[in-house]
N, CA, C and O of each residue as an XYZ file, in Angstrom:
544
protein
N      14.961     19.028     -1.648
C      13.787     18.959     -2.290
C      13.148     18.089     -1.847
O      13.555     17.247     -1.047
N      11.575     18.208     -2.508
C      10.432     17.023     -1.649
C       9.601     17.125     -2.656
O       9.577     17.959     -3.561
N       8.656     15.880     -2.362
C       7.397     15.113     -3.466
C       6.139     16.126     -3.008
O       6.237     16.861     -2.025
N       5.284     16.079     -3.615
C       4.093     16.055     -3.289
C       3.440     14.852     -3.108
O       3.650     14.274     -4.175
N       2.789     14.132     -2.429
C       2.181     13.005     -2.669
C       0.830     12.839     -2.281
O       0.687     13.054     -1.077
N      -0.358     12.488     -2.958
C      -1.365     12.685     -2.882
C      -2.071     11.157     -3.034
O      -2.071     10.713     -4.182
N      -2.637     10.363     -2.046
C      -3.327      9.010     -2.211
C      -4.946      9.124     -2.055
O      -5.639      9.588     -1.150
N      -5.285      8.487     -3.355
C      -6.945      8.759     -3.160
C      -7.477      7.535     -3.727
O      -6.958      7.021     -4.718
N      -8.634      6.978     -3.060
C      -9.513      6.076     -2.994
C     -10.779      6.627     -3.737
O     -10.851      7.845     -3.902
N     -11.565      5.993     -4.098
C     -12.859      6.311     -4.927
C     -13.480      7.233     -3.649
O     -13.737      8.424     -3.824
N     -13.653      6.700     -2.608
C     -14.324      7.902     -1.356
C     -13.850      8.736     -1.026
O     -14.527      9.723     -0.739
N     -12.053      8.761     -0.869
C     -11.619      9.705     -0.044
C     -10.606      9.954     -0.530
O     -10.138      9.406     -1.528
N     -10.028     10.988      0.231
C      -8.505     11.545     -0.348
C      -7.399     10.941      1.334
O      -7.431     11.520      2.420
N      -6.668      9.851      1.043
C      -6.114      9.077      2.443
C      -4.846     10.095      2.885
O      -4.581     10.417      4.043
N      -4.141     10.514      1.692
C      -2.934     11.315      2.234
C      -2.669     12.636      1.038
O      -3.050     12.707     -0.130
N      -1.977     13.471      1.752
C      -2.226     15.131      0.828
C      -0.945     15.724      1.186
O      -1.357     16.826      1.550
N       0.301     15.773      1.338
C       1.133     15.751      1.869
C       2.395     16.006      1.353
O       2.443     15.309      0.340
N       3.798     16.803      1.504
C       4.668     16.887      1.353
C       5.441     15.683      1.984
O       5.145     15.310      3.119
N       6.621     14.949      1.125
C       7.342     13.791      1.838
C       8.695     14.281      1.144
O       8.963     15.218      0.392
N       9.430     13.247      1.718
C      11.027     13.225      1.431
C      10.733     12.089      0.142
O      10.474     12.449     -1.006
N      10.821     10.797      0.539
C      10.643      9.953     -1.040
C       9.549      8.749     -0.261
O       9.297      8.617      0.937
N       9.168      8.166     -1.148
C       8.331      7.237     -0.966
C       9.019      5.687     -1.356
O      10.129      5.793     -1.877
N       8.565      4.400     -1.196
C       9.102      3.071     -1.758
C       7.510      2.753     -1.635
O       6.778      2.835     -0.649
N       7.150      2.258     -3.335
C       5.874      1.598     -3.316
C       5.667      0.268     -4.090
O       6.447      0.101     -5.028
N       4.704     -0.754     -3.850
C       4.558     -1.909     -4.667
C       4.172     -1.854     -5.990
O       2.960     -1.662     -6.083
N       4.795     -1.956     -7.147
C       4.357     -2.442     -8.464
C       3.950     -3.697     -8.749
O       4.289     -4.611     -7.998
N       3.280     -3.906     -9.707
C       3.458     -5.140    -10.415
C       4.470     -5.546    -10.944
O       4.481     -6.762    -11.139
N       5.644     -4.796    -11.367
C       6.655     -5.448    -11.544
C       7.862     -5.304    -10.087
O       9.076     -5.143    -10.211
N       7.201     -5.403     -8.944
C       8.908     -5.181     -8.058
C       8.164     -3.896     -7.414
O       7.103     -3.330     -7.676
N       9.400     -3.637     -6.255
C       9.209     -2.181     -5.663
C      10.070     -1.452     -6.371
O      11.005     -1.785     -7.100
N       9.469     -0.008     -5.946
C      10.424      1.253     -6.635
C      10.312      2.206     -5.535
O       9.253      2.284     -4.912
N      11.362      2.970     -5.232
C      11.671      3.943     -4.747
C      11.740      5.361     -5.687
O      12.135      5.450     -6.849
N      11.274      6.335     -4.886
C      10.643      7.496     -5.185
C      11.141      8.761     -4.629
O      10.618      9.339     -3.677
N      12.426      9.258     -5.422
C      12.952     10.463     -4.982
C      12.719     11.670     -5.649
O      12.544     11.450     -6.848
N      12.618     13.293     -5.253
C      12.857     14.180     -5.826
C      13.449     14.202     -7.284
O      14.527     13.627     -7.437
N      12.927     14.738     -8.248
C      13.410     14.609     -9.587
C      13.328     13.663    -10.487
O      13.729     13.803    -11.642
N      12.530     12.088     -9.795
C      12.019     11.001    -10.525
C      11.780     11.168    -12.002
O      11.149     12.164    -12.353
N      12.200     10.330    -12.895
C      11.613     10.421    -14.114
C      10.228     10.238    -14.401
O       9.694      9.478    -13.593
N       9.604     10.604    -15.127
C       7.837     10.578    -15.466
C       7.684      9.039    -15.518
O       8.531      8.417    -16.158
N       6.536      8.268    -14.814
C       6.300      7.113    -15.034
C       4.871      6.986    -14.566
O       4.436      7.656    -13.629
N       4.040      5.972    -15.345
C       3.041      5.894    -15.020
C       2.921      4.283    -14.905
O       3.213      3.602    -15.888
N       2.463      3.636    -13.620
C       2.739      2.436    -13.177
C       1.754      1.557    -12.431
O       1.455      2.050    -11.344
N       1.104      0.287    -12.718
C       0.227     -0.196    -12.133
C       0.536     -0.788    -10.650
O       1.477     -1.566    -10.494
N      -0.164     -0.452     -9.737
C       0.407     -1.079     -7.996
C      -0.528     -2.388     -7.899
O      -1.674     -2.578     -8.308
N       0.359     -3.209     -7.221
C      -0.077     -4.199     -6.525
C      -0.483     -3.969     -4.995
O      -0.097     -3.050     -4.271
N      -1.353     -5.018     -4.670
C      -1.634     -4.836     -3.136
C      -0.034     -5.083     -2.530
O       0.822     -5.967     -2.551
N      -0.168     -4.084     -2.132
C       1.187     -4.337     -1.156
C       1.572     -2.808     -0.084
O       0.699     -1.968      0.135
N       2.902     -2.696      0.438
C       2.918     -1.608      1.354
C       3.434     -0.240      0.571
O       4.218     -0.327     -0.373
N       3.014      0.809      0.964
C       3.463      1.958      0.972
C       4.365      2.282      1.893
O       4.110      2.092      3.082
N       5.341      2.722      1.561
C       6.542      3.458      2.886
C       6.819      4.886      2.295
O       7.309      5.125      1.191
N       6.371      5.875      3.337
C       6.371      7.431      3.105
C       7.542      7.754      3.773
O       7.645      6.940      4.690
N       8.414      8.473      3.783
C       9.383      9.145      4.406
C       8.996     10.458      4.893
O       8.441     11.353      4.255
N       9.280     10.454      5.834
C       8.415     12.100      5.930
C       9.575     13.275      6.140
O      10.684     13.069      6.632
N       9.106     14.469      5.691
C       9.962     15.547      5.618
C      10.231     15.872      7.410
O       9.469     15.632      8.346
N      11.658     16.521      7.418
C      11.372     17.276      8.665
C      12.542     16.501      9.828
O      13.314     16.972     10.663
N      12.214     15.126      9.397
C      12.840     14.252     10.377
C      13.090     12.759      9.598
O      12.982     12.629      8.379
N      13.498     11.494     10.669
C      13.428     10.299     10.140
C      12.930      9.663      9.846
O      13.326      8.644      9.281
N      11.283     10.104     10.207
C      10.471      8.788     10.236
C      10.019      8.392      9.294
O      10.163      9.099      8.297
N       9.233      7.037      9.144
C       8.661      6.188      8.273
C       7.418      5.920      8.817
O       7.114      5.586      9.962
N       6.692      6.129      7.759
C       5.181      5.623      8.124
C       4.440      4.522      7.033
O       4.628      4.753      5.839
N       3.837      3.665      7.301
C       3.311      2.828      6.072
C       1.830      3.176      5.944
O       0.987      3.867      6.517
N       1.923      2.479      5.066
C       0.142      2.205      4.303
C       0.166      0.984      3.417
O       0.893      0.668      2.476
N      -1.380      0.091      4.315
C      -1.356     -0.835      3.141
C      -2.431     -0.198      1.951
O      -3.517      0.336      2.177
N      -1.800     -0.420      0.649
C      -2.866     -0.406     -0.712
C      -3.280     -1.238     -1.164
O      -2.580     -2.251     -1.172
N      -4.274     -1.279     -1.626
C      -4.995     -2.565     -2.367
C      -5.183     -2.488     -3.791
O      -6.265     -2.874     -4.233
N      -4.070     -1.934     -4.796
C      -4.088     -2.440     -5.816
C      -4.443     -1.118     -6.441
O      -5.444     -0.605     -5.941
N      -3.916     -0.495     -7.332
C      -4.559      0.637     -8.225
C      -3.279      0.895     -9.225
O      -2.613      0.003     -9.751
N      -3.039      2.606     -9.402
C      -2.332      3.242    -10.242
C      -1.648      4.365     -9.575
O      -2.242      5.049     -8.742
N      -0.290      4.606     -9.943
C       0.653      5.868     -9.802
C       1.077      6.424    -11.030
O       1.393      5.832    -12.063
N       1.043      7.764    -10.763
C       1.536      8.668    -11.886
C       2.529      9.544    -10.917
O       2.420     10.110     -9.829
N       3.543      9.353    -11.888
C       4.762     10.144    -11.109
C       5.408     11.078    -12.243
O       5.537     10.734    -13.418
N       5.804     12.343    -11.692
C       6.350     13.306    -12.667
C       6.404     14.579    -12.109
O       5.492     14.771    -11.304
N       7.208     15.565    -12.275
C       7.440     17.204    -12.178
C       7.469     16.938    -10.614
O       6.823     17.893    -10.183
N       7.867     16.152     -9.495
C       7.808     15.835     -8.087
C       6.484     15.886     -7.827
O       6.202     16.709     -6.955
N       5.498     15.238     -8.324
C       4.237     15.215     -8.191
C       4.046     13.664     -8.083
O       4.324     13.011     -9.089
N       3.544     12.918     -6.821
C       3.075     11.564     -7.059
C       1.494     11.264     -6.751
O       1.207     11.228     -5.555
N       0.471     11.051     -7.655
C      -0.624     10.858     -7.590
C      -1.035      9.183     -7.619
O      -0.856      8.476     -8.610
N      -1.587      8.730     -6.404
C      -2.024      7.381     -6.235
C      -3.183      7.160     -6.369
O      -3.958      7.973     -5.865
N      -3.648      6.174     -6.978
C      -5.035      5.970     -7.318
C      -5.302      4.448     -7.045
O      -5.063      3.559     -7.862
N      -5.950      4.219     -5.506
C      -5.998      2.919     -5.539
C      -7.420      2.360     -5.200
O      -8.268      3.202     -4.905
N      -7.757      1.138     -5.206
C      -9.329      0.439     -4.604
C      -9.483      1.041     -3.187
O     -10.432      1.787     -2.944
N      -8.454      0.689     -2.140
C      -8.588      1.163     -0.670
C      -7.253      1.371     -0.576
O      -6.393      1.220     -1.444
N      -7.111      1.859      0.954
C      -6.094      2.157      1.210
C      -6.301      2.616      2.674
O      -7.178      3.429      2.966
N      -5.124      1.846      3.952
C      -5.412      2.130      5.042
C      -4.126      2.663      5.648
O      -3.171      1.886      5.633
N      -3.943      3.928      6.207
C      -2.553      4.227      7.058
C      -2.452      2.673      8.306
O      -3.424      2.053      8.736
N      -1.088      2.421      8.598
C      -0.991      1.828      9.510
C      -1.413      2.045     10.903
O      -1.624      1.157     11.728
N      -1.481      2.894     11.022
C      -1.615      3.723     12.478
C      -3.348      3.757     12.799
O      -3.825      4.056     13.894
N      -4.118      3.391     11.617
C      -5.675      3.118     11.427
C      -6.259      2.057     11.683
O      -7.415      1.934     12.087
N      -5.176      0.899     11.368
C      -5.339     -0.579     11.531
C      -5.306     -1.013     12.636
O      -4.245     -0.855     13.240
N      -6.649     -1.860     13.473
C      -6.921     -2.426     14.586
C      -5.792     -3.631     14.480
O      -6.150     -4.429     13.613
N      -4.565     -4.000     15.083
C      -4.012     -5.005     14.906
C      -4.783     -6.498     15.705
O      -4.469     -7.604     15.264
N      -5.421     -6.428     16.454
C      -6.331     -7.629     17.018
C      -6.785     -7.995     15.190
O      -6.207     -8.693     14.357
N      -7.804     -7.330     15.122
C      -8.637     -7.183     14.005
C      -8.170     -7.617     12.418
O      -8.769     -8.254     11.552
N      -7.089     -7.104     12.436
C      -5.919     -7.212     11.062
C      -5.628     -9.005     11.517
O      -5.964     -9.921     10.767
N      -4.988     -9.210     12.797
C      -4.661    -10.568     12.729
C      -5.519    -12.040     13.062
O      -5.160    -13.216     13.120
N      -7.015    -11.245     13.272
C      -8.075    -11.906     12.968
C      -8.531    -12.261     11.769
O      -8.892    -13.428     11.618
N      -8.608    -11.296     10.635
C      -8.755    -11.436      9.461
C      -8.084    -12.435      8.711
O      -8.565    -13.480      8.272
N      -6.844    -11.980      8.599
C      -5.362    -13.076      8.410
C      -5.630    -14.440      8.531
O      -5.430    -15.240      7.617
N      -6.207    -14.816      9.947
C      -6.485    -16.190     10.415
C      -7.880    -16.657      9.399
O      -7.712    -17.517      8.534
N      -8.829    -16.203      9.540
C     -10.375    -16.095      8.501
C      -9.463    -16.543      6.897
O      -9.507    -17.616      6.296
N      -8.692    -15.298      6.551
C      -8.352    -15.484      5.193
C      -7.755    -16.613      4.989
O      -8.101    -17.386      4.095
N      -6.292    -16.944      6.221
C      -6.043    -18.563      5.614
C      -6.711    -19.695      5.868
O      -6.252    -20.716      5.356
N      -7.723    -19.783      6.559
C      -8.915    -20.725      6.706
C      -9.694    -20.685      5.498
O      -9.881    -21.717      4.853
N     -10.074    -19.782      5.210
C     -10.845    -19.548      3.741
C     -10.092    -20.278      2.323
O     -10.673    -20.590      1.283
N      -8.564    -20.445      2.653
C      -8.078    -20.744      1.195
C      -7.988    -22.197      1.590
O      -8.194    -22.962      0.648
N      -7.706    -22.816      2.855
C      -7.742    -24.249      2.991
C      -8.812    -24.827      2.336
O      -8.633    -25.782      1.580
N      -9.902    -24.357      2.540
C     -11.332    -24.632      2.324
C     -12.307    -24.808      1.056
O     -13.266    -25.518      0.754
N     -11.265    -23.399      0.267
C     -11.822    -23.182     -0.904
C     -12.074    -24.555     -1.722
O     -11.421    -25.598     -1.765
N     -13.115    -24.204     -2.271
C     -13.189    -25.631     -3.582
C     -13.406    -24.816     -5.090
O     -14.370    -24.106     -5.376
N     -12.247    -25.127     -5.946
C     -12.800    -24.844     -7.454
C     -12.092    -23.726     -7.689
O     -11.604    -23.200     -6.689
N     -11.886    -23.184     -8.792
C     -10.631    -22.154     -9.156
C     -11.083    -20.409     -8.468
O     -10.479    -19.594     -7.771
N     -12.639    -20.456     -9.207
C     -13.009    -19.319     -8.497
C     -12.892    -18.712     -7.033
O     -12.646    -17.551     -6.704
N     -13.164    -19.945     -6.172
C     -13.470    -19.929     -4.756
C     -11.875    -19.624     -4.360
O     -11.590    -18.898     -3.408
N     -10.914    -20.238     -5.166
C      -9.161    -20.233     -4.732
C      -8.913    -19.008     -4.881
O      -8.656    -18.304     -3.905
N      -8.947    -18.463     -6.301
C      -8.918    -17.191     -6.557
C      -8.978    -15.861     -5.731
O      -8.134    -14.976     -5.590
N     -10.525    -16.034     -5.120
C     -10.985    -14.743     -4.292
C     -10.167    -15.017     -3.001
O      -9.666    -14.093     -2.360
N     -10.029    -16.576     -2.575
C      -9.669    -16.606     -0.979
C      -8.054    -16.233     -1.217
O      -7.475    -15.950     -0.169
N      -7.428    -16.199     -2.143
C      -6.128    -15.708     -2.380
C      -5.733    -14.039     -2.274
O      -4.786    -13.450     -1.753
N      -6.839    -13.617     -2.970
C      -6.805    -12.095     -3.122
C      -6.955    -11.805     -1.369
O      -6.265    -11.124     -0.610
N      -7.895    -12.456     -1.190
C      -8.184    -11.965      0.698
C      -6.995    -12.033      1.305
O      -6.723    -11.120      2.085
N      -6.302    -12.800      1.155
C      -5.185    -13.643      2.243
C      -4.181    -12.189      1.961
O      -3.887    -11.382      2.843
N      -3.708    -12.092      0.337
C      -2.633    -10.988      0.318
C      -3.198     -9.770      0.991
O      -2.442     -8.967      1.536
N      -4.649     -9.584      0.970
C      -4.991     -8.296      1.428
C      -4.761     -7.983      2.763
O      -4.104     -7.050      3.224
N      -5.562     -9.138      3.510
C      -4.850     -9.422      5.064
C      -3.724     -9.691      5.444
O      -3.443     -9.596      6.639
N      -2.905    -10.052      4.606
C      -1.314     -9.948      4.913
C      -0.872     -8.797      5.110
O      -0.151     -8.466      6.052
N      -1.422     -7.839      3.906
C      -0.762     -6.639      3.591
C      -1.212     -5.919      4.807
O      -0.209     -5.417      5.313
N      -2.056     -5.698      5.362
C      -2.589     -5.415      6.157
C      -1.838     -5.171      7.762
O      -1.596     -4.158      8.418
N      -1.627     -6.612      7.994
C      -0.411     -7.023      9.046
C       0.978     -6.696      8.633
O       1.717     -6.557      9.608
N       1.551     -6.533      7.489
C       2.418     -5.970      7.577
C       2.955     -4.777      7.688
O       4.069     -4.398      8.051
N       1.709     -4.066      7.208
C       2.139     -2.270      7.536
C       1.979     -2.151      8.981
O       2.375     -1.107      9.499
N       1.426     -3.120      9.763
C       1.552     -2.700     11.153
C       2.566     -3.119     11.763
O       2.876     -2.407     12.718
N       3.419     -4.291     11.530
C       4.701     -4.732     11.549
C       5.789     -4.320     11.037
O       6.792     -5.000     11.253
N       5.918     -2.970     10.129
C       7.023     -2.730      9.704
C       7.966     -1.949     10.386
O       7.685     -0.996     11.112
N       9.223     -2.419     10.110
C      10.463     -1.914     10.806
C      11.255     -1.269     10.087
O      11.849     -1.998      9.294
N      11.634      0.272     10.001
C      12.303      0.782      9.205
C      13.713     -0.092      9.317
O      14.062     -0.749     10.298
N      14.385      0.051      8.155
C      15.855     -0.705      8.466
C      16.860      0.604      8.295
O      18.074      0.475      8.448
């Protein structure tokens, strides 16, 4: 059995294909989804989407920047603010962005700047994690 996975941003379709299983980061922790999963709608955190491809044992990763997922009848629809496949992320640029985000957090002043800097840091870390993911 397989799952139909569709990952959408406001601007484009990132993924629309059949998969074996996925693991995604929700606001209450990670969940794994296999065929015949119970219906659920959940908020997604900034985090990694792991996709187990059909036909082989390959996993790919995607950085998700928060949104929602709806799961039911072996169909998964993920609506996110932004998403990037790990293969589309430039490792040098991602590392530079992470270093800038860390520096911005260190020099943030006030509650608003600190919150914005923390969010930027979480997004940057997620992009680097997506690149460096090694399946276990």
